[in-house]
C-alpha positions as CSV (number, residue, x, y, z in Angstrom):
1,X,4.5,-40.6,-18.4
2,X,4.8,-43.3,-15.7
3,X,3.4,-42.1,-11.8
4,X,3.3,-44.2,-8.5
5,X,0.5,-44.2,-6.1
6,X,1.8,-43.7,-3.0
7,X,-1.9,-43.4,-0.7
8,X,-5.5,-42.9,-1.6
9,X,-6.9,-39.2,0.0
10,X,-10.6,-39.4,-1.1
11,X,-13.3,-42.0,-2.5
12,X,-16.3,-41.3,-3.9
13,X,-19.2,-43.6,-5.9
14,X,-17.4,-43.4,-8.5
15,X,-13.9,-44.8,-7.6
16,X,-10.6,-42.3,-6.0
17,X,-8.2,-40.2,-5.5
18,X,-4.6,-41.3,-4.8
19,X,-1.5,-39.0,-3.9
20,X,1.6,-39.6,-6.3
21,X,4.3,-39.4,-7.6
22,X,5.2,-38.5,-11.3
23,X,8.6,-39.7,-12.9
24,X,10.9,-36.5,-12.4
25,X,9.8,-36.7,-8.6
26,X,6.5,-34.4,-8.9
27,X,3.6,-34.8,-6.4
28,X,0.3,-35.1,-8.2
29,X,-3.0,-35.9,-7.1
30,X,-4.8,-39.0,-9.4
31,X,-8.5,-39.4,-9.9
32,X,-9.3,-42.7,-10.9
33,X,-12.4,-43.7,-12.4
34,X,-12.9,-47.1,-10.9
35,X,-13.4,-50.3,-13.6
36,X,-17.0,-50.7,-11.8
37,X,-18.8,-47.9,-13.7
38,X,-15.9,-47.5,-16.8
39,X,-17.8,-50.0,-18.7
40,X,-20.9,-48.1,-19.1
41,X,-20.5,-45.4,-21.7
42,X,-22.2,-42.6,-20.0
43,X,-20.0,-42.8,-17.2
44,X,-16.6,-43.1,-19.7
45,X,-18.6,-39.5,-21.5
46,X,-18.6,-38.0,-18.0
47,X,-15.0,-39.0,-17.2
48,X,-14.0,-37.5,-20.3
49,X,-16.2,-33.9,-19.9
50,X,-14.2,-33.6,-16.9
51,X,-11.1,-33.5,-19.1
52,X,-12.7,-31.6,-21.6
53,X,-13.9,-28.8,-19.0
54,X,-10.5,-28.5,-17.3
55,X,-8.3,-28.2,-20.8
56,X,-10.3,-25.1,-20.8
57,X,-10.5,-23.6,-18.2
58,X,-6.7,-21.8,-17.0
59,X,-7.4,-20.4,-13.5
60,X,-4.9,-20.4,-10.5
61,X,-8.6,-21.1,-8.4
62,X,-9.3,-23.6,-10.8
63,X,-7.8,-27.8,-10.3
64,X,-5.3,-28.3,-13.7
65,X,-4.5,-31.2,-15.0
66,X,-1.2,-31.9,-15.0
67,X,-0.6,-35.3,-17.5
68,X,-2.8,-37.3,-20.4
69,X,-5.8,-39.4,-19.0
70,X,-4.9,-43.0,-19.7
71,X,-6.4,-46.3,-18.7
72,X,-4.7,-48.8,-16.2
73,X,-4.2,-52.3,-17.1
74,X,-7.3,-53.4,-14.9
75,X,-9.3,-51.1,-16.9
76,X,-9.5,-48.0,-14.6
77,X,-9.5,-44.7,-16.3
78,X,-6.8,-42.3,-14.5
79,X,-6.3,-38.4,-14.5
80,X,-2.9,-36.8,-13.6
81,X,-4.0,-33.6,-11.5
82,X,-2.2,-30.8,-9.8
83,X,-2.0,-32.0,-6.1
84,X,-3.5,-28.9,-4.1
85,X,-1.8,-28.9,-0.7
86,X,-4.0,-27.3,1.9
87,X,-7.5,-28.2,3.2
88,X,-11.3,-28.7,2.5
89,X,-13.6,-26.5,3.3
90,X,-15.7,-28.7,5.0
91,X,-12.3,-29.8,6.8
92,X,-11.7,-26.2,8.0
93,X,-15.4,-25.3,9.5
94,X,-15.1,-28.4,11.6
95,X,-11.6,-27.4,12.7
96,X,-12.4,-24.6,13.3
97,X,-15.9,-23.3,13.7
98,X,-18.5,-21.2,12.4
99,X,-16.6,-18.1,10.3
100,X,-16.9,-14.6,11.4
101,X,-19.8,-13.0,9.1
102,X,-17.2,-10.8,7.4
103,X,-14.4,-13.2,6.9
104,X,-16.9,-15.4,5.5
105,X,-17.9,-12.5,3.4
106,X,-14.7,-12.2,1.9
107,X,-13.8,-15.8,0.9
108,X,-17.0,-16.5,-0.8
109,X,-16.1,-13.5,-3.0
110,X,-12.9,-15.5,-4.1
111,X,-15.1,-18.0,-4.9
112,X,-17.4,-15.9,-6.6
113,X,-15.0,-14.5,-8.5
114,X,-13.7,-18.0,-9.7
115,X,-17.3,-19.5,-10.7
116,X,-17.9,-16.4,-12.4
117,X,-15.1,-17.2,-14.4
118,X,-16.1,-21.0,-15.1
119,X,-19.6,-19.1,-15.9
120,X,-18.0,-17.0,-18.9
121,X,-16.8,-20.1,-20.2
122,X,-20.1,-21.5,-20.5
123,X,-19.5,-24.5,-18.1
124,X,-21.5,-25.3,-14.8
125,X,-20.3,-27.1,-11.8
126,X,-23.4,-28.7,-10.9
127,X,-21.5,-30.3,-7.5
128,X,-20.5,-27.2,-5.8
129,X,-20.0,-28.3,-2.1
130,X,-17.8,-27.1,1.0
131,X,-15.9,-30.8,0.6
132,X,-14.9,-29.3,-3.0
133,X,-13.1,-26.2,-2.4
134,X,-10.3,-26.2,-1.0
135,X,-8.2,-23.5,1.2
136,X,-4.5,-23.1,0.4
137,X,-2.1,-22.2,3.3
138,X,-1.6,-18.0,1.4
139,X,-5.2,-17.6,1.4
140,X,-6.2,-18.4,-2.0
141,X,-8.8,-21.2,-2.7
142,X,-8.9,-24.3,-5.7
143,X,-12.2,-25.3,-6.5
144,X,-11.8,-29.2,-7.3
145,X,-14.1,-32.3,-8.8
146,X,-15.1,-31.0,-11.7
147,X,-16.4,-34.5,-13.0
148,X,-20.1,-33.5,-13.3
149,X,-19.7,-30.4,-15.3
150,X,-21.8,-29.8,-17.9
151,X,-21.7,-27.2,-21.0
152,X,-24.4,-24.4,-20.2
153,X,-25.3,-24.5,-24.2
154,X,-26.5,-27.9,-23.7
155,X,-30.1,-27.7,-22.1
156,X,-30.6,-31.1,-20.2
157,X,-29.8,-30.8,-16.7
158,X,-30.2,-34.9,-15.7
159,X,-27.2,-36.4,-14.0
160,X,-26.2,-40.1,-14.6
161,X,-28.3,-42.0,-12.0
162,X,-29.0,-38.8,-9.9
163,X,-24.9,-39.4,-8.4
164,X,-24.9,-35.6,-6.9
165,X,-27.2,-34.0,-4.4
166,X,-28.4,-36.3,-1.9
167,X,-26.1,-34.1,0.6
168,X,-28.7,-31.1,0.3
169,X,-26.7,-28.8,-2.0
170,X,-28.2,-29.6,-5.2
171,X,-30.8,-27.0,-6.6
172,X,-34.3,-27.5,-6.7
173,X,-34.4,-27.1,-10.2
174,X,-31.8,-30.2,-10.6
175,X,-33.7,-32.3,-7.8
176,X,-36.8,-31.7,-9.6
177,X,-34.6,-32.9,-12.9
178,X,-35.5,-29.7,-14.9
179,X,-33.1,-28.0,-17.4
180,X,-30.9,-25.8,-15.7
181,X,-28.1,-23.4,-16.4
182,X,-25.1,-21.3,-14.2
183,X,-27.6,-20.4,-11.7
184,X,-27.6,-23.9,-10.5
185,X,-24.6,-23.3,-9.4
186,X,-25.6,-20.0,-7.4
187,X,-27.7,-22.0,-5.0
188,X,-25.2,-24.3,-3.7
189,X,-23.4,-21.2,-3.4
190,X,-25.5,-19.7,-1.3
191,X,-25.6,-23.3,0.8
192,X,-22.2,-23.2,0.8
193,X,-22.0,-19.4,2.1
194,X,-25.0,-21.2,4.9
195,X,-22.5,-23.6,6.3
196,X,-19.6,-21.2,6.6
197,X,-22.1,-19.1,8.4
198,X,-23.8,-21.4,10.4
199,X,-21.7,-24.9,10.4
200,X,-25.1,-26.9,9.2
201,X,-26.2,-27.3,6.2
202,X,-29.2,-25.3,4.9
203,X,-30.9,-28.7,3.7
204,X,-30.4,-31.8,6.3
205,X,-30.0,-34.9,4.4
206,X,-32.7,-37.2,4.6
207,X,-32.5,-40.8,4.9
208,X,-32.7,-42.1,1.5
209,X,-32.7,-40.1,-1.9
210,X,-36.4,-39.2,-2.0
211,X,-36.4,-37.8,1.3
212,X,-33.9,-35.8,0.6
213,X,-35.2,-34.3,-2.9
214,X,-38.6,-34.0,-1.5
215,X,-36.8,-31.4,1.3
216,X,-35.1,-29.4,-1.4
217,X,-38.2,-28.8,-2.9
218,X,-40.3,-27.9,-0.2
219,X,-38.4,-26.9,2.9
220,X,-38.6,-23.2,3.8
221,X,-34.5,-22.3,4.5
222,X,-34.1,-19.9,7.5
223,X,-32.0,-17.3,7.3
224,X,-28.5,-18.2,8.7
225,X,-28.9,-15.2,11.8
226,X,-31.8,-17.6,12.8
227,X,-29.5,-20.2,14.0
228,X,-25.9,-17.7,14.9
229,X,-27.2,-14.5,16.3
230,X,-25.6,-11.5,14.7
231,X,-25.2,-11.9,11.1
232,X,-25.1,-8.6,9.7
233,X,-29.0,-8.3,7.9
234,X,-27.0,-7.4,4.1
235,X,-25.2,-10.9,4.8
236,X,-28.7,-12.6,5.7
237,X,-30.7,-11.2,2.6
238,X,-27.8,-12.4,-0.2
239,X,-27.1,-16.1,1.0
240,X,-31.2,-16.2,1.1
241,X,-32.0,-14.2,-2.3
242,X,-29.0,-16.8,-3.2
243,X,-31.0,-19.4,-2.4
244,X,-34.2,-19.0,-3.4
245,X,-36.0,-21.9,-4.6
246,X,-36.9,-19.6,-7.6
247,X,-34.1,-19.4,-10.5
248,X,-36.0,-16.2,-11.6
249,X,-35.7,-14.5,-7.9
250,X,-31.9,-15.7,-7.6
251,X,-29.2,-13.8,-8.1
252,X,-28.3,-14.1,-12.2
253,X,-24.7,-13.8,-12.2
254,X,-21.8,-14.6,-9.3
255,X,-20.8,-11.1,-9.6
256,X,-24.2,-10.0,-8.8
257,X,-24.0,-12.1,-6.0
258,X,-20.5,-10.7,-4.7
259,X,-21.1,-7.1,-5.2
260,X,-23.8,-7.5,-2.5
261,X,-21.3,-9.4,-0.5
262,X,-18.6,-6.8,-0.2
263,X,-21.0,-4.2,0.9
264,X,-19.5,-2.7,4.4
265,X,-23.1,-2.2,6.0
266,X,-23.2,-0.5,9.4
267,X,-19.5,0.8,9.4
268,X,-20.2,4.5,8.4
269,X,-19.3,6.1,5.2
270,X,-17.2,4.2,2.8
271,X,-13.9,5.0,1.7
272,X,-13.2,6.4,-1.6
273,X,-12.5,3.8,-3.7
274,X,-11.3,2.8,-7.3
275,X,-11.1,-0.7,-7.9
276,X,-8.8,-2.2,-10.9
277,X,-9.1,-6.0,-12.6
278,X,-9.8,-7.3,-15.8
279,X,-13.7,-7.0,-15.9
280,X,-15.5,-4.8,-17.3
281,X,-17.2,-3.3,-14.3
282,X,-14.2,-2.3,-12.6
283,X,-13.2,1.6,-12.5
284,X,-9.8,0.6,-14.1
285,X,-9.9,-2.4,-17.0
286,X,-6.7,-3.9,-17.3
287,X,-7.1,-6.8,-20.2
288,X,-4.5,-9.5,-19.1
289,X,-5.2,-13.2,-18.9
290,X,-2.9,-13.0,-15.8
291,X,-5.1,-10.2,-14.4
292,X,-7.9,-11.3,-12.1
293,X,-11.2,-9.9,-12.4
294,X,-11.6,-7.9,-9.5
295,X,-7.9,-8.3,-8.8
296,X,-7.3,-4.5,-6.6
297,X,-8.8,-1.4,-4.8
298,X,-7.1,1.4,-3.4
299,X,-8.9,3.7,-1.4
300,X,-8.0,7.1,-0.6
301,X,-8.2,7.8,3.0
302,X,-7.8,10.8,5.0
303,X,-7.5,10.6,9.1
304,X,-7.4,13.3,11.3
305,X,-4.5,12.7,14.6
306,X,-4.5,13.5,18.3
307,X,-2.7,17.0,17.3
308,X,-5.5,17.2,14.9
309,X,-4.1,17.5,11.5
310,X,-4.7,15.1,8.8
311,X,-2.9,12.4,7.3
312,X,-3.8,11.1,4.0
313,X,-2.8,7.7,2.9
314,X,-3.7,5.3,0.0
315,X,-4.5,2.1,1.0
316,X,-4.0,-0.7,-1.3
317,X,-6.0,-3.8,-1.1
318,X,-5.6,-6.9,-2.9
319,X,-8.2,-9.3,-3.6
320,X,-6.5,-11.8,-6.8
321,X,-5.7,-14.7,-7.0
322,X,-2.1,-14.5,-8.1
323,X,-1.2,-11.8,-6.2
324,X,0.4,-8.0,-6.3
325,X,3.8,-6.5,-6.5
326,X,4.2,-3.7,-4.4
327,X,8.2,-2.0,-4.9
328,X,9.3,-5.4,-5.9
329,X,7.4,-7.1,-2.3
330,X,4.5,-9.9,-2.5
331,X,1.2,-8.5,-1.8
332,X,-1.9,-11.4,-1.7
333,X,-5.3,-11.3,-0.3
334,X,-4.1,-8.3,2.3
335,X,-3.6,-4.9,2.6
336,X,-0.9,-2.4,3.3
337,X,-1.4,1.7,3.2
338,X,0.9,4.5,1.7
339,X,1.3,8.0,2.7
340,X,0.5,10.2,0.1
341,X,1.1,13.9,0.5
342,X,1.5,14.7,-3.2
343,X,5.3,15.1,-3.4
344,X,7.0,11.8,-2.3
345,X,7.1,9.5,-5.0
346,X,4.5,6.4,-4.5
347,X,5.6,2.6,-5.0
348,X,5.9,0.8,-8.1
349,X,2.4,-1.4,-7.8
350,X,1.9,-4.4,-10.4
351,X,-0.9,-6.5,-10.9
352,X,-0.1,-10.2,-10.8
353,X,3.9,-8.8,-10.2
354,X,3.7,-8.7,-14.4
355,X,5.8,-5.7,-15.7
356,X,3.8,-4.9,-18.4
357,X,0.4,-4.7,-16.1
358,X,1.4,-1.0,-13.7
359,X,-0.4,0.9,-11.7
360,X,-0.7,4.3,-13.7
361,X,-1.0,6.4,-9.6
362,X,-1.8,9.5,-11.4
363,X,-4.7,8.0,-13.6
364,X,-6.1,6.2,-9.5
365,X,-5.0,10.0,-7.8
366,X,-7.4,12.0,-10.3
367,X,-10.3,9.3,-10.0
368,X,-10.2,9.4,-6.1
369,X,-10.2,13.5,-6.4
370,X,-12.8,13.8,-8.6
371,X,-15.3,11.1,-6.2
372,X,-14.4,13.3,-3.1
373,X,-11.2,12.4,-2.1
374,X,-9.0,15.8,-0.7
375,X,-5.9,15.0,0.2
376,X,-4.9,18.7,-0.1
377,X,-7.2,19.9,2.1
378,X,-6.2,21.4,5.0
379,X,-7.2,20.9,9.0
380,X,-9.6,23.6,10.0
381,X,-7.9,26.4,12.5
382,X,-8.9,25.6,16.4
383,X,-11.3,27.5,17.3
384,X,-8.6,29.6,20.3
385,X,-6.1,31.5,20.2
386,X,-2.2,30.8,19.5
387,X,-1.4,29.4,23.1
388,X,2.0,30.8,22.7
389,X,4.1,33.3,21.2
390,X,7.0,31.6,18.7
391,X,10.4,32.4,19.9
392,X,11.3,34.5,17.1
393,X,8.5,37.0,17.4
394,X,8.9,37.0,21.3
395,X,12.9,37.9,20.8
396,X,11.7,40.7,18.2
397,X,8.7,42.2,20.1
398,X,11.3,42.3,23.4
399,X,14.3,44.1,21.1
400,X,12.5,46.7,19.1
401,X,11.9,49.1,22.4
402,X,15.4,48.1,24.4
403,X,16.8,49.1,20.8
404,X,14.8,52.7,20.5
405,X,15.5,53.4,24.2
406,X,19.1,53.1,23.6
407,X,19.4,54.6,20.6
408,X,17.0,57.7,22.4
409,X,20.0,57.2,24.7
410,X,22.6,57.9,22.3
411,X,21.1,60.6,20.1
412,X,19.7,62.6,22.7
413,X,22.6,65.0,23.3
414,X,23.8,65.4,19.6
415,X,21.1,64.7,17.4
416,X,17.3,65.6,19.0
417,X,15.9,64.3,16.0
418,X,17.1,61.0,15.4
419,X,16.4,60.6,19.3
420,X,12.7,61.7,18.9
421,X,12.3,58.9,16.4
422,X,14.4,56.2,18.2
423,X,11.8,57.2,21.5
424,X,8.7,57.0,19.3
425,X,9.9,53.7,17.9
426,X,10.6,52.0,21.4
427,X,7.0,53.7,22.9
428,X,5.5,52.0,20.1
429,X,7.5,48.9,20.7
430,X,6.2,48.9,24.2
431,X,2.7,49.1,23.5
432,X,2.8,46.3,20.7
433,X,4.4,44.3,23.8
434,X,1.2,44.9,25.8
435,X,-1.4,44.4,23.3
436,X,0.3,41.2,22.3
437,X,0.3,40.2,26.4
438,X,-3.7,41.6,26.4
439,X,-4.4,39.1,23.7
440,X,-2.7,35.9,25.2
441,X,-5.0,36.7,28.6
442,X,-8.1,36.4,26.7
């Protein structure tokens, strides 16, 4: 397939990236490795490594190849890739400033889910930084630039000419030329989170490569809250643990990091929750390639209204990369509530909007009830007595003595026995009315 280059959209030490179109008119990104370096076998190996890595990764939040790589007449190696609409995290922070802590935590949870997918396939990115994380307009993310990703099974951590890490996102073990594993990405992700919260790099770039590497190895990073006060303690601790210079003291997986960021510290009791996704640590595991690792959260929520009556809701929260269908409408990176009263039919919910991945509401509600949610519980009765008589009770209480006295008058001469009974009924009704009035006056 032939490609037409339109404009340069990025440049690095080994080449640049162009926006282009293919012969069908589709917009693509053309990543070019310059002929200045393609003459060296180690660089050609890096190019092929990226091709092999991306062919092994099939995730909507990982940039994908859209055509076969090729070499142009000038000797440049070119890889046709998905053109990702949006902006980098680096540009977003530069334009909008630092993120509120909870927003940063939610975004990092999405990034961590993608990186767990990458790590599960025995791949290490090795160049995670804000400029390599794209934010799409729909709120999803896309990890790009796997040019120096390596196979986790291979022991060496050395890279060609120390081409990465000089901006301060490289882990200490990588800077020291030691063997690395997926925990090196955990460190870089901690640095990215630090940047999201503070707008600053945790490790400042030195005047030369040696100075920067020495800073990575020796400098003691202060918590994000020391730069931006008000950051919750649990986020502070999570970032600092991810950035521990000792890889054995860091989070040992992206999922572990994500679970700590997924807390709701300081917000009171957490709602009763059921999680749904493809990862084994979910409450309900759905084995389908389109279902995200932590696709959906369903909260059982009960709230008291101004009238004292309890209302019960099922809150559906989509955390997926490819959305959820709710009665045919898309729900993506958002939440919605549906009222639950045990009788009204609940909406049809399809993970990834696929018919073979429906949510079983009976199973979800059963699990929520087992965890303490009780939508059938009635609100407590008010301590004070009823404030007034119902219309029916008032009419009945008035008619009984009136009817009794009328019948006493009709039967008094013709049937004295019946008249006496009617009189007693009227008197009893009158006494009952007095008692009700006294009760209401208390």
